[in-house]
ROMITI-297264 format. One record per residue (C-alpha): x, y, z. Coordinates in pm, 1 decimal, decimal comma. Layout:
REM residues N
<atom east="X" north="Y" up="Z"/>
...
END
This chain:
REM residues 437
<atom east="-1948,8" north="2093,2" up="203,2"/>
<atom east="-2017,8" north="1847,6" up="483,5"/>
<atom east="-1803,8" north="1534,1" up="502,0"/>
<atom east="-2009,3" north="1241,5" up="625,8"/>
<atom east="-1807,6" north="932,2" up="536,1"/>
<atom east="-1486,0" north="889,4" up="736,3"/>
<atom east="-1230,4" north="605,9" up="747,8"/>
<atom east="-1324,5" north="323,3" up="984,1"/>
<atom east="-1076,9" north="35,3" up="976,9"/>
<atom east="-1090,9" north="-265,9" up="1207,3"/>
<atom east="-858,4" north="-276,7" up="1508,7"/>
<atom east="-719,2" north="-625,5" up="1437,2"/>
<atom east="-414,5" north="-533,5" up="1226,9"/>
<atom east="-121,9" north="-750,5" up="1330,8"/>
<atom east="146,9" north="-505,9" up="1224,5"/>
<atom east="22,2" north="-232,7" up="1457,8"/>
<atom east="-79,0" north="-462,0" up="1742,9"/>
<atom east="269,6" north="-611,4" up="1780,7"/>
<atom east="429,8" north="-266,9" up="1808,5"/>
<atom east="487,9" north="-89,6" up="2141,4"/>
<atom east="209,7" north="131,0" up="2275,3"/>
<atom east="165,0" north="438,2" up="2060,0"/>
<atom east="68,5" north="786,7" up="2177,4"/>
<atom east="-102,0" north="983,3" up="1898,1"/>
<atom east="-42,2" north="1352,8" up="1834,0"/>
<atom east="-363,2" north="1554,6" up="1819,8"/>
<atom east="-476,9" north="1897,3" up="1713,1"/>
<atom east="-530,4" north="2101,8" up="2029,9"/>
<atom east="-744,0" north="2386,7" up="1899,7"/>
<atom east="-809,6" north="2619,0" up="1605,2"/>
<atom east="-501,5" north="2689,9" up="1396,3"/>
<atom east="-377,8" north="2840,9" up="1074,1"/>
<atom east="-111,1" north="2709,1" up="840,2"/>
<atom east="41,0" north="2761,2" up="499,6"/>
<atom east="-35,9" north="2404,7" up="395,2"/>
<atom east="-269,7" north="2134,5" up="516,7"/>
<atom east="-221,3" north="1776,9" up="397,3"/>
<atom east="-510,9" north="1537,5" up="460,1"/>
<atom east="-404,6" north="1173,1" up="485,8"/>
<atom east="-98,6" north="1061,4" up="683,7"/>
<atom east="-17,7" north="744,4" up="491,1"/>
<atom east="301,8" north="695,7" up="293,9"/>
<atom east="193,3" north="954,8" up="36,4"/>
<atom east="111,9" north="1222,0" up="292,2"/>
<atom east="424,3" north="1148,6" up="496,8"/>
<atom east="647,0" north="1186,3" up="190,8"/>
<atom east="466,8" north="1500,7" up="75,5"/>
<atom east="501,2" north="1661,6" up="418,4"/>
<atom east="869,7" north="1567,9" up="454,4"/>
<atom east="965,3" north="1691,4" up="108,3"/>
<atom east="753,7" north="2007,3" up="123,0"/>
<atom east="909,1" north="2095,5" up="458,7"/>
<atom east="1254,8" north="2058,0" up="306,2"/>
<atom east="1163,0" north="2290,9" up="18,9"/>
<atom east="978,5" north="2542,7" up="239,9"/>
<atom east="1140,5" north="2538,8" up="584,5"/>
<atom east="969,9" north="2863,1" up="687,6"/>
<atom east="617,3" north="2742,4" up="606,1"/>
<atom east="387,6" north="2582,0" up="861,7"/>
<atom east="257,1" north="2247,3" up="741,4"/>
<atom east="-22,1" north="2045,4" up="901,7"/>
<atom east="-47,1" north="1672,7" up="832,1"/>
<atom east="-397,8" north="1563,8" up="932,4"/>
<atom east="-551,2" north="1218,5" up="958,8"/>
<atom east="-884,1" north="1089,0" up="1090,0"/>
<atom east="-704,1" north="786,5" up="1236,0"/>
<atom east="-359,2" north="726,5" up="1385,1"/>
<atom east="-59,7" north="688,0" up="1157,4"/>
<atom east="-43,5" north="325,9" up="1030,6"/>
<atom east="-403,1" north="250,6" up="1132,6"/>
<atom east="-503,0" north="291,5" up="768,6"/>
<atom east="-368,6" north="131,8" up="452,3"/>
<atom east="-5,2" north="227,0" up="522,4"/>
<atom east="5,4" north="-17,4" up="813,2"/>
<atom east="-216,8" north="-286,3" up="660,9"/>
<atom east="-27,2" north="-396,1" up="351,0"/>
<atom east="212,0" north="-692,1" up="334,6"/>
<atom east="528,0" north="-483,0" up="358,3"/>
<atom east="668,6" north="-536,7" up="7,6"/>
<atom east="861,2" north="-245,9" up="-145,2"/>
<atom east="856,7" north="-376,9" up="-502,8"/>
<atom east="1081,0" north="-211,5" up="-759,1"/>
<atom east="949,0" north="-380,6" up="-1073,5"/>
<atom east="652,6" north="-290,8" up="-1295,9"/>
<atom east="383,5" north="-556,1" up="-1340,4"/>
<atom east="128,0" north="-469,6" up="-1609,1"/>
<atom east="-144,4" north="-733,6" up="-1578,4"/>
<atom east="-297,0" north="-631,7" up="-1911,2"/>
<atom east="18,6" north="-719,0" up="-2109,2"/>
<atom east="107,4" north="-1075,8" up="-2219,1"/>
<atom east="459,8" north="-1039,6" up="-2076,2"/>
<atom east="347,1" north="-825,5" up="-1778,2"/>
<atom east="568,8" north="-541,8" up="-1902,6"/>
<atom east="380,0" north="-395,0" up="-2198,7"/>
<atom east="506,9" north="-64,0" up="-2331,2"/>
<atom east="880,2" north="-67,4" up="-2258,5"/>
<atom east="901,9" north="310,2" up="-2205,6"/>
<atom east="615,2" north="310,0" up="-1956,1"/>
<atom east="765,4" north="8,5" up="-1779,2"/>
<atom east="1101,4" north="182,7" up="-1762,3"/>
<atom east="945,8" north="490,5" up="-1602,0"/>
<atom east="756,9" north="276,3" up="-1350,6"/>
<atom east="1082,2" north="100,5" up="-1265,8"/>
<atom east="1250,6" north="436,9" up="-1211,9"/>
<atom east="963,3" north="560,0" up="-993,3"/>
<atom east="965,7" north="250,2" up="-774,7"/>
<atom east="1342,2" north="247,0" up="-733,3"/>
<atom east="1345,7" north="618,5" up="-653,0"/>
<atom east="1087,9" north="549,8" up="-380,7"/>
<atom east="1296,3" north="269,1" up="-229,2"/>
<atom east="1606,5" north="488,2" up="-235,7"/>
<atom east="1417,3" north="775,6" up="-71,9"/>
<atom east="1282,7" north="549,9" up="202,7"/>
<atom east="1619,6" north="379,6" up="257,0"/>
<atom east="1782,9" north="718,6" up="307,3"/>
<atom east="1520,1" north="820,1" up="564,4"/>
<atom east="1545,2" north="486,5" up="747,6"/>
<atom east="1924,2" north="508,5" up="768,5"/>
<atom east="1945,2" north="877,5" up="857,2"/>
<atom east="1669,3" north="866,8" up="1117,7"/>
<atom east="1751,2" north="523,0" up="1258,4"/>
<atom east="1400,0" north="388,4" up="1193,3"/>
<atom east="1361,4" north="30,4" up="1318,5"/>
<atom east="1126,9" north="-133,9" up="1068,2"/>
<atom east="1287,3" north="-474,0" up="996,4"/>
<atom east="1425,4" north="-344,5" up="667,6"/>
<atom east="1539,5" north="-648,0" up="465,3"/>
<atom east="1677,1" north="-602,5" up="111,9"/>
<atom east="1626,9" north="-971,0" up="35,8"/>
<atom east="1426,2" north="-961,7" up="-287,1"/>
<atom east="1105,9" north="-1156,1" up="-343,7"/>
<atom east="989,9" north="-1475,0" up="-511,4"/>
<atom east="690,2" north="-1482,2" up="-741,0"/>
<atom east="570,6" north="-1840,2" up="-703,5"/>
<atom east="356,7" north="-2078,8" up="-907,6"/>
<atom east="173,0" north="-2387,2" up="-784,3"/>
<atom east="74,5" north="-2534,7" up="-1124,3"/>
<atom east="153,7" north="-2524,8" up="-1495,4"/>
<atom east="-75,1" north="-2230,0" up="-1550,4"/>
<atom east="124,0" north="-2026,6" up="-1300,4"/>
<atom east="453,9" north="-2138,2" up="-1448,0"/>
<atom east="347,1" north="-1994,9" up="-1785,5"/>
<atom east="284,0" north="-1662,4" up="-1609,6"/>
<atom east="635,4" north="-1669,3" up="-1461,3"/>
<atom east="790,4" north="-1750,7" up="-1797,3"/>
<atom east="605,7" north="-1463,7" up="-1963,0"/>
<atom east="713,7" north="-1225,1" up="-1688,6"/>
<atom east="1075,5" north="-1340,6" up="-1710,3"/>
<atom east="1066,0" north="-1272,0" up="-2083,2"/>
<atom east="931,0" north="-923,3" up="-2014,5"/>
<atom east="1190,6" north="-852,3" up="-1747,1"/>
<atom east="1465,5" north="-966,0" up="-1983,8"/>
<atom east="1332,1" north="-716,7" up="-2237,2"/>
<atom east="1340,6" north="-448,3" up="-1968,7"/>
<atom east="1693,0" north="-545,5" up="-1863,1"/>
<atom east="1587,3" north="-624,4" up="-1504,2"/>
<atom east="1771,4" north="-895,2" up="-1310,9"/>
<atom east="1579,0" north="-1214,9" up="-1236,1"/>
<atom east="1619,5" north="-1591,0" up="-1237,0"/>
<atom east="1398,6" north="-1896,7" up="-1213,4"/>
<atom east="1397,3" north="-2112,2" up="-898,6"/>
<atom east="1312,5" north="-2482,1" up="-934,8"/>
<atom east="1098,3" north="-2693,9" up="-702,0"/>
<atom east="1376,6" north="-2826,3" up="-480,8"/>
<atom east="1540,3" north="-2485,5" up="-441,1"/>
<atom east="1199,7" north="-2334,3" up="-360,3"/>
<atom east="1155,4" north="-2587,3" up="-80,9"/>
<atom east="1507,4" north="-2524,2" up="47,3"/>
<atom east="1437,9" north="-2150,5" up="60,0"/>
<atom east="1078,7" north="-2148,0" up="186,7"/>
<atom east="1053,3" north="-2476,4" up="377,9"/>
<atom east="733,1" north="-2573,4" up="197,3"/>
<atom east="691,5" north="-2803,3" up="-103,5"/>
<atom east="367,5" north="-2633,2" up="-209,9"/>
<atom east="522,9" north="-2435,9" up="-497,3"/>
<atom east="643,5" north="-2588,1" up="-824,6"/>
<atom east="853,6" north="-2296,8" up="-948,8"/>
<atom east="948,8" north="-1940,7" up="-863,8"/>
<atom east="1086,5" north="-1628,3" up="-1024,7"/>
<atom east="1332,9" north="-1449,8" up="-796,6"/>
<atom east="1385,8" north="-1075,1" up="-833,4"/>
<atom east="1645,5" north="-913,9" up="-604,1"/>
<atom east="1527,6" north="-552,1" up="-592,8"/>
<atom east="1234,6" north="-586,6" up="-350,7"/>
<atom east="1273,2" north="-477,1" up="11,5"/>
<atom east="1060,7" north="-628,4" up="289,3"/>
<atom east="960,8" north="-414,9" up="588,1"/>
<atom east="728,9" north="-402,1" up="885,9"/>
<atom east="500,4" north="-142,6" up="723,3"/>
<atom east="339,8" north="-1,8" up="1038,0"/>
<atom east="680,0" north="44,1" up="1201,4"/>
<atom east="808,7" north="220,2" up="889,2"/>
<atom east="508,2" north="455,1" up="874,6"/>
<atom east="527,5" north="544,1" up="1243,0"/>
<atom east="903,7" north="590,7" up="1220,6"/>
<atom east="858,6" north="834,8" up="933,3"/>
<atom east="591,1" north="1019,4" up="1129,6"/>
<atom east="805,5" north="1037,7" up="1442,8"/>
<atom east="1092,3" north="1198,5" up="1248,0"/>
<atom east="903,5" north="1462,1" up="1048,3"/>
<atom east="1074,5" north="1801,6" up="1017,7"/>
<atom east="1007,3" north="2063,2" up="1285,8"/>
<atom east="782,4" north="2274,9" up="1064,9"/>
<atom east="538,0" north="1985,5" up="1019,1"/>
<atom east="265,3" north="1939,9" up="1280,9"/>
<atom east="107,4" north="1594,1" up="1282,9"/>
<atom east="-259,9" north="1592,1" up="1382,1"/>
<atom east="-390,9" north="1237,4" up="1432,9"/>
<atom east="-745,9" north="1143,3" up="1530,8"/>
<atom east="-845,3" north="1470,9" up="1365,2"/>
<atom east="-1121,2" north="1399,9" up="1112,9"/>
<atom east="-1227,0" north="1678,3" up="879,2"/>
<atom east="-1606,0" north="1702,9" up="899,5"/>
<atom east="-1660,6" north="2000,4" up="669,3"/>
<atom east="-1462,7" north="2183,3" up="400,6"/>
<atom east="-1509,5" north="2540,7" up="282,5"/>
<atom east="-1338,5" north="2689,3" up="-20,6"/>
<atom east="-1263,2" north="3058,3" up="-55,8"/>
<atom east="-957,5" north="3278,4" up="-47,6"/>
<atom east="-837,0" north="3024,2" up="207,5"/>
<atom east="-919,6" north="2660,9" up="270,2"/>
<atom east="-1115,4" north="2595,4" up="589,2"/>
<atom east="-1153,1" north="2249,7" up="746,2"/>
<atom east="-1379,4" north="2193,8" up="1042,9"/>
<atom east="-1260,2" north="1929,8" up="1289,8"/>
<atom east="-1383,2" north="1829,0" up="1636,9"/>
<atom east="-1072,0" north="1991,8" up="1784,6"/>
<atom east="-1112,6" north="2323,1" up="1604,7"/>
<atom east="-1108,7" north="2495,6" up="1267,0"/>
<atom east="-804,3" north="2468,1" up="1041,9"/>
<atom east="-739,2" north="2749,3" up="794,6"/>
<atom east="-471,4" north="2714,3" up="528,4"/>
<atom east="-357,5" north="2869,9" up="203,8"/>
<atom east="-338,3" north="2541,0" up="16,6"/>
<atom east="-472,5" north="2187,6" up="55,2"/>
<atom east="-313,6" north="1860,3" up="-55,5"/>
<atom east="-536,1" north="1551,2" up="-49,2"/>
<atom east="-339,4" north="1229,8" up="1,9"/>
<atom east="-633,5" north="1030,2" up="137,1"/>
<atom east="-700,0" north="808,8" up="-166,8"/>
<atom east="-1066,5" north="701,8" up="-199,0"/>
<atom east="-1173,1" north="956,2" up="62,1"/>
<atom east="-1075,0" north="1242,0" up="-168,0"/>
<atom east="-1422,7" north="1188,7" up="-312,7"/>
<atom east="-1573,0" north="1295,8" up="20,8"/>
<atom east="-1409,7" north="1636,7" up="-26,3"/>
<atom east="-1586,1" north="1686,2" up="-359,3"/>
<atom east="-1313,0" north="1569,3" up="-595,7"/>
<atom east="-1280,6" north="1271,1" up="-832,1"/>
<atom east="-1636,6" north="1166,6" up="-754,5"/>
<atom east="-1737,1" north="840,1" up="-919,2"/>
<atom east="-1387,1" north="749,0" up="-1038,3"/>
<atom east="-1226,5" north="556,9" up="-750,3"/>
<atom east="-1284,0" north="199,7" up="-631,8"/>
<atom east="-1216,6" north="96,9" up="-270,1"/>
<atom east="-1111,2" north="-268,7" up="-297,5"/>
<atom east="-1034,6" north="-442,8" up="31,9"/>
<atom east="-788,3" north="-726,6" up="69,6"/>
<atom east="-738,1" north="-935,5" up="384,0"/>
<atom east="-445,2" north="-1076,8" up="578,7"/>
<atom east="-368,5" north="-1293,4" up="878,3"/>
<atom east="-58,3" north="-1306,3" up="1098,2"/>
<atom east="23,2" north="-1604,4" up="1319,1"/>
<atom east="170,9" north="-1602,0" up="1665,7"/>
<atom east="548,6" north="-1639,3" up="1671,4"/>
<atom east="659,4" north="-1987,7" up="1574,4"/>
<atom east="825,6" north="-2195,1" up="1844,0"/>
<atom east="1185,1" north="-2307,8" up="1795,5"/>
<atom east="1060,6" north="-2659,0" up="1723,2"/>
<atom east="822,5" north="-2527,2" up="1456,0"/>
<atom east="1099,8" north="-2320,5" up="1300,6"/>
<atom east="1319,6" north="-2629,3" up="1276,8"/>
<atom east="1041,4" north="-2833,1" up="1117,7"/>
<atom east="975,2" north="-2558,7" up="866,2"/>
<atom east="1340,7" north="-2507,4" up="780,1"/>
<atom east="1429,0" north="-2274,9" up="493,7"/>
<atom east="1552,8" north="-1917,3" up="518,4"/>
<atom east="1489,6" north="-1712,6" up="830,6"/>
<atom east="1272,9" north="-1461,7" up="640,7"/>
<atom east="1133,5" north="-1431,1" up="289,4"/>
<atom east="844,1" north="-1295,7" up="85,7"/>
<atom east="634,2" north="-1463,9" up="-183,1"/>
<atom east="380,8" north="-1308,8" up="-415,8"/>
<atom east="151,4" north="-1532,2" up="-624,9"/>
<atom east="173,8" north="-1593,7" up="-997,4"/>
<atom east="-198,6" north="-1518,8" up="-1008,7"/>
<atom east="-278,2" north="-1168,7" up="-872,3"/>
<atom east="-578,2" north="-1314,6" up="-688,1"/>
<atom east="-365,8" north="-1576,5" up="-513,7"/>
<atom east="-202,2" north="-1565,3" up="-169,2"/>
<atom east="83,7" north="-1339,0" up="-72,4"/>
<atom east="292,4" north="-1510,0" up="198,6"/>
<atom east="572,6" north="-1388,8" up="424,1"/>
<atom east="794,9" north="-1530,6" up="693,5"/>
<atom east="883,2" north="-1233,0" up="909,9"/>
<atom east="1213,2" north="-1173,0" up="1092,9"/>
<atom east="1032,9" north="-1225,3" up="1425,8"/>
<atom east="918,3" north="-1567,2" up="1300,7"/>
<atom east="553,7" north="-1522,4" up="1216,7"/>
<atom east="376,4" north="-1631,7" up="899,7"/>
<atom east="163,7" north="-1380,0" up="711,0"/>
<atom east="-94,3" north="-1489,3" up="453,7"/>
<atom east="-288,4" north="-1236,5" up="250,2"/>
<atom east="-569,3" north="-1326,2" up="11,4"/>
<atom east="-939,1" north="-1254,9" up="-55,7"/>
<atom east="-1094,7" north="-936,9" up="-189,3"/>
<atom east="-1415,7" north="-742,7" up="-139,3"/>
<atom east="-1567,5" north="-423,9" up="-276,3"/>
<atom east="-1666,8" north="-193,1" up="9,1"/>
<atom east="-1814,1" north="112,3" up="-167,2"/>
<atom east="-1777,8" north="346,0" up="131,9"/>
<atom east="-1413,6" north="257,4" up="189,6"/>
<atom east="-1489,1" north="129,3" up="540,3"/>
<atom east="-1419,2" north="-206,5" up="700,7"/>
<atom east="-1682,6" north="-481,9" up="677,0"/>
<atom east="-1692,4" north="-734,4" up="966,4"/>
<atom east="-1887,0" north="-978,8" up="748,9"/>
<atom east="-1628,0" north="-967,5" up="469,6"/>
<atom east="-1346,8" north="-1009,7" up="722,6"/>
<atom east="-1506,1" north="-1319,4" up="876,5"/>
<atom east="-1551,0" north="-1471,6" up="532,8"/>
<atom east="-1191,8" north="-1392,2" up="438,8"/>
<atom east="-1051,8" north="-1556,2" up="753,7"/>
<atom east="-1159,6" north="-1897,8" up="623,4"/>
<atom east="-961,5" north="-1851,6" up="302,0"/>
<atom east="-659,9" north="-1716,7" up="491,4"/>
<atom east="-652,7" north="-2024,3" up="716,5"/>
<atom east="-703,9" north="-2255,5" up="417,5"/>
<atom east="-414,4" north="-2091,5" up="234,7"/>
<atom east="-194,6" north="-2129,7" up="541,2"/>
<atom east="-282,3" north="-2494,8" up="601,1"/>
<atom east="-219,0" north="-2589,0" up="238,2"/>
<atom east="132,3" north="-2443,8" up="247,8"/>
<atom east="245,5" north="-2538,2" up="597,2"/>
<atom east="109,6" north="-2882,1" up="694,1"/>
<atom east="431,0" north="-2950,5" up="888,1"/>
<atom east="348,0" north="-2683,7" up="1146,7"/>
<atom east="119,1" north="-2708,8" up="1449,1"/>
<atom east="-152,9" north="-2506,9" up="1279,9"/>
<atom east="-109,5" north="-2203,5" up="1505,8"/>
<atom east="-423,4" north="-1992,8" up="1512,9"/>
<atom east="-403,4" north="-1662,8" up="1327,2"/>
<atom east="-332,8" north="-1424,6" up="1612,8"/>
<atom east="-449,7" north="-1131,3" up="1403,7"/>
<atom east="-666,0" north="-1097,7" up="1092,6"/>
<atom east="-758,7" north="-770,7" up="926,2"/>
<atom east="-867,8" north="-594,9" up="611,5"/>
<atom east="-718,4" north="-297,3" up="431,5"/>
<atom east="-830,9" north="-82,8" up="141,7"/>
<atom east="-658,9" north="-33,9" up="-192,9"/>
<atom east="-756,9" north="267,1" up="-403,1"/>
<atom east="-815,6" north="141,0" up="-756,6"/>
<atom east="-942,8" north="292,3" up="-1079,1"/>
<atom east="-1096,2" north="112,5" up="-1377,5"/>
<atom east="-822,3" north="231,7" up="-1614,2"/>
<atom east="-548,0" north="176,0" up="-1351,5"/>
<atom east="-463,9" north="546,8" up="-1361,9"/>
<atom east="-367,2" north="750,9" up="-1054,6"/>
<atom east="-461,6" north="1107,4" up="-980,2"/>
<atom east="-178,8" north="1356,7" up="-949,5"/>
<atom east="-169,5" north="1734,2" up="-960,1"/>
<atom east="-412,4" north="2023,4" up="-929,0"/>
<atom east="-775,8" north="1939,1" up="-853,5"/>
<atom east="-900,8" north="2298,4" up="-811,1"/>
<atom east="-762,1" north="2637,5" up="-720,8"/>
<atom east="-529,7" north="2588,7" up="-420,8"/>
<atom east="-624,2" north="2218,7" up="-401,7"/>
<atom east="-394,2" north="1937,3" up="-509,9"/>
<atom east="-429,0" north="1562,4" up="-493,0"/>
<atom east="-219,9" north="1246,3" up="-510,3"/>
<atom east="-358,0" north="893,7" up="-493,8"/>
<atom east="-501,3" north="590,4" up="-666,8"/>
<atom east="-189,9" north="374,0" up="-657,6"/>
<atom east="-373,0" north="54,0" up="-757,8"/>
<atom east="-219,8" north="-180,5" up="-501,4"/>
<atom east="140,4" north="-54,2" up="-495,1"/>
<atom east="93,2" north="228,6" up="-249,5"/>
<atom east="413,5" north="196,6" up="-46,7"/>
<atom east="644,4" north="274,4" up="-336,5"/>
<atom east="413,1" north="470,1" up="-567,7"/>
<atom east="258,6" north="656,7" up="-275,6"/>
<atom east="598,6" north="754,1" up="-141,1"/>
<atom east="745,1" north="875,3" up="-467,6"/>
<atom east="432,7" north="1060,9" up="-584,1"/>
<atom east="404,6" north="1227,9" up="-243,7"/>
<atom east="761,6" north="1348,1" up="-284,6"/>
<atom east="699,1" north="1455,8" up="-644,0"/>
<atom east="387,7" north="1660,8" up="-564,8"/>
<atom east="597,1" north="1855,3" up="-313,5"/>
<atom east="864,6" north="1904,8" up="-580,4"/>
<atom east="596,0" north="2026,1" up="-819,9"/>
<atom east="462,8" north="2278,1" up="-568,8"/>
<atom east="817,1" north="2403,5" up="-514,3"/>
<atom east="875,3" north="2435,0" up="-891,2"/>
<atom east="1139,5" north="2161,8" up="-896,6"/>
<atom east="1149,8" north="1990,2" up="-1234,3"/>
<atom east="1246,8" north="1628,4" up="-1313,1"/>
<atom east="1179,8" north="1354,8" up="-1566,9"/>
<atom east="975,4" north="1161,5" up="-1309,8"/>
<atom east="763,5" north="1465,9" up="-1228,6"/>
<atom east="691,9" north="1538,3" up="-1593,6"/>
<atom east="593,4" north="1175,6" up="-1639,0"/>
<atom east="345,2" north="1189,2" up="-1350,3"/>
<atom east="196,0" north="1515,2" up="-1477,7"/>
<atom east="139,8" north="1351,2" up="-1816,6"/>
<atom east="-60,9" north="1060,1" up="-1675,2"/>
<atom east="-435,2" north="1030,5" up="-1754,2"/>
<atom east="-684,4" north="1077,6" up="-1472,6"/>
<atom east="-898,8" north="789,7" up="-1341,1"/>
<atom east="-1190,3" north="709,8" up="-1570,3"/>
<atom east="-1555,2" north="739,9" up="-1468,4"/>
<atom east="-1729,2" north="441,4" up="-1312,7"/>
<atom east="-2071,6" north="314,2" up="-1420,9"/>
<atom east="-2355,5" north="421,7" up="-1192,3"/>
<atom east="-2454,6" north="212,0" up="-896,7"/>
<atom east="-2592,6" north="-53,5" up="-861,7"/>
<atom east="-2442,0" north="-160,0" up="-1196,6"/>
<atom east="-2094,9" north="-77,3" up="-1060,1"/>
<atom east="-2145,8" north="-298,0" up="-753,0"/>
<atom east="-2273,1" north="-588,5" up="-961,3"/>
<atom east="-1984,9" north="-567,6" up="-1207,1"/>
<atom east="-1706,7" north="-527,3" up="-949,2"/>
<atom east="-1839,2" north="-800,0" up="-720,0"/>
<atom east="-1884,2" north="-1043,4" up="-1009,7"/>
<atom east="-1529,6" north="-972,2" up="-1133,0"/>
<atom east="-1379,9" north="-1026,1" up="-787,1"/>
<atom east="-1571,0" north="-1349,2" up="-729,7"/>
<atom east="-1477,2" north="-1490,4" up="-1070,1"/>
<atom east="-1107,9" north="-1405,2" up="-1042,7"/>
<atom east="-1078,5" north="-1545,7" up="-690,2"/>
<atom east="-1243,0" north="-1869,1" up="-808,0"/>
<atom east="-1017,3" north="-1876,3" up="-1114,6"/>
<atom east="-703,2" north="-1844,5" up="-897,2"/>
<atom east="-772,3" north="-2198,6" up="-772,2"/>
<atom east="-479,2" north="-2344,4" up="-574,9"/>
<atom east="-288,0" north="-2015,0" up="-602,0"/>
<atom east="-530,4" north="-1885,1" up="-339,8"/>
END
């Protein structure tokens, strides 16, 4: 089967551009392995690390068409969120047992990443400072109150933050109320991903800039790449929407892009005018609103705007349109600053499904897949990558049994009806977010 559609992200991501120069590791010729993992994001990195621990004598290849962190793993806002957030439920918690399992999954992911960061000395601006979910009007405040009620039912710590305390913390008077939850960790996501890649076990070979252009199934898996043929006993797909290009999950996954901007570093005078805490993270009461961060190196990140890019590839037109909304969101929140131009602006893909279900487990003989994390890929990607390796090593756990019991992504309507429906939904919800955006 020929693979025609490959990842193609823009090169404007702020998180990667502010890091030191990076030298990718490439495949240097034909090779054979016990395992080949396609997709070196947080899911693939966790799967490779855990599988190597279970099978130290096996050779494992971790392959990616781009460099580590050039894809979604380095393009998110850097929130490691521990809490569930079911948008379909009135209290954003829904079924208490499901919410409890999601809480356990997310916290297990944070613990797993914290251990790796501490043991390997990964410098990724790890800040266990919690997050604020913020509202700008009465409609948003009702959302926060419903979520607080749900979190109380779950037994998760949280407390409301009033207008004056919000301004004292954030430096901006834009928000009317907030809901603080202490379990979230903020990171520089590209630095975390590259740190995890740099410290992979010795029996894992990382092959960046190594796109698979053809796959052949038989007694062994064969992947053709520009650098040579890869042959392996088993294949694990951790490449989200691009799993469809390998012949699996066709017509079930939705590549939804979201967009972010990162300012230059604020001057000392600007920092004094802003005031507030030295770093923080805010997510919106409305899921189509703006996510905002003040980073430890004193930049402001604003993420908003969505587009449906059916091929999973970057769209320059969509990015240019999103930049206007990013700047508008920034100006509305920080009128006291000197309106520094967004030094970087970029898009990144989220792998969604219509029923919000992931894919996890066996896809075919000797082929396994993990993906479809529906916007929470850092935590869910990490823990499900670890769990698929546990599954393949016959290691049982409550979390693994829970993931194996999950439904698969549902089928999408045919195109062009799919495009019309998704685009109309995105446009309506972004308009409906109003000042939250």
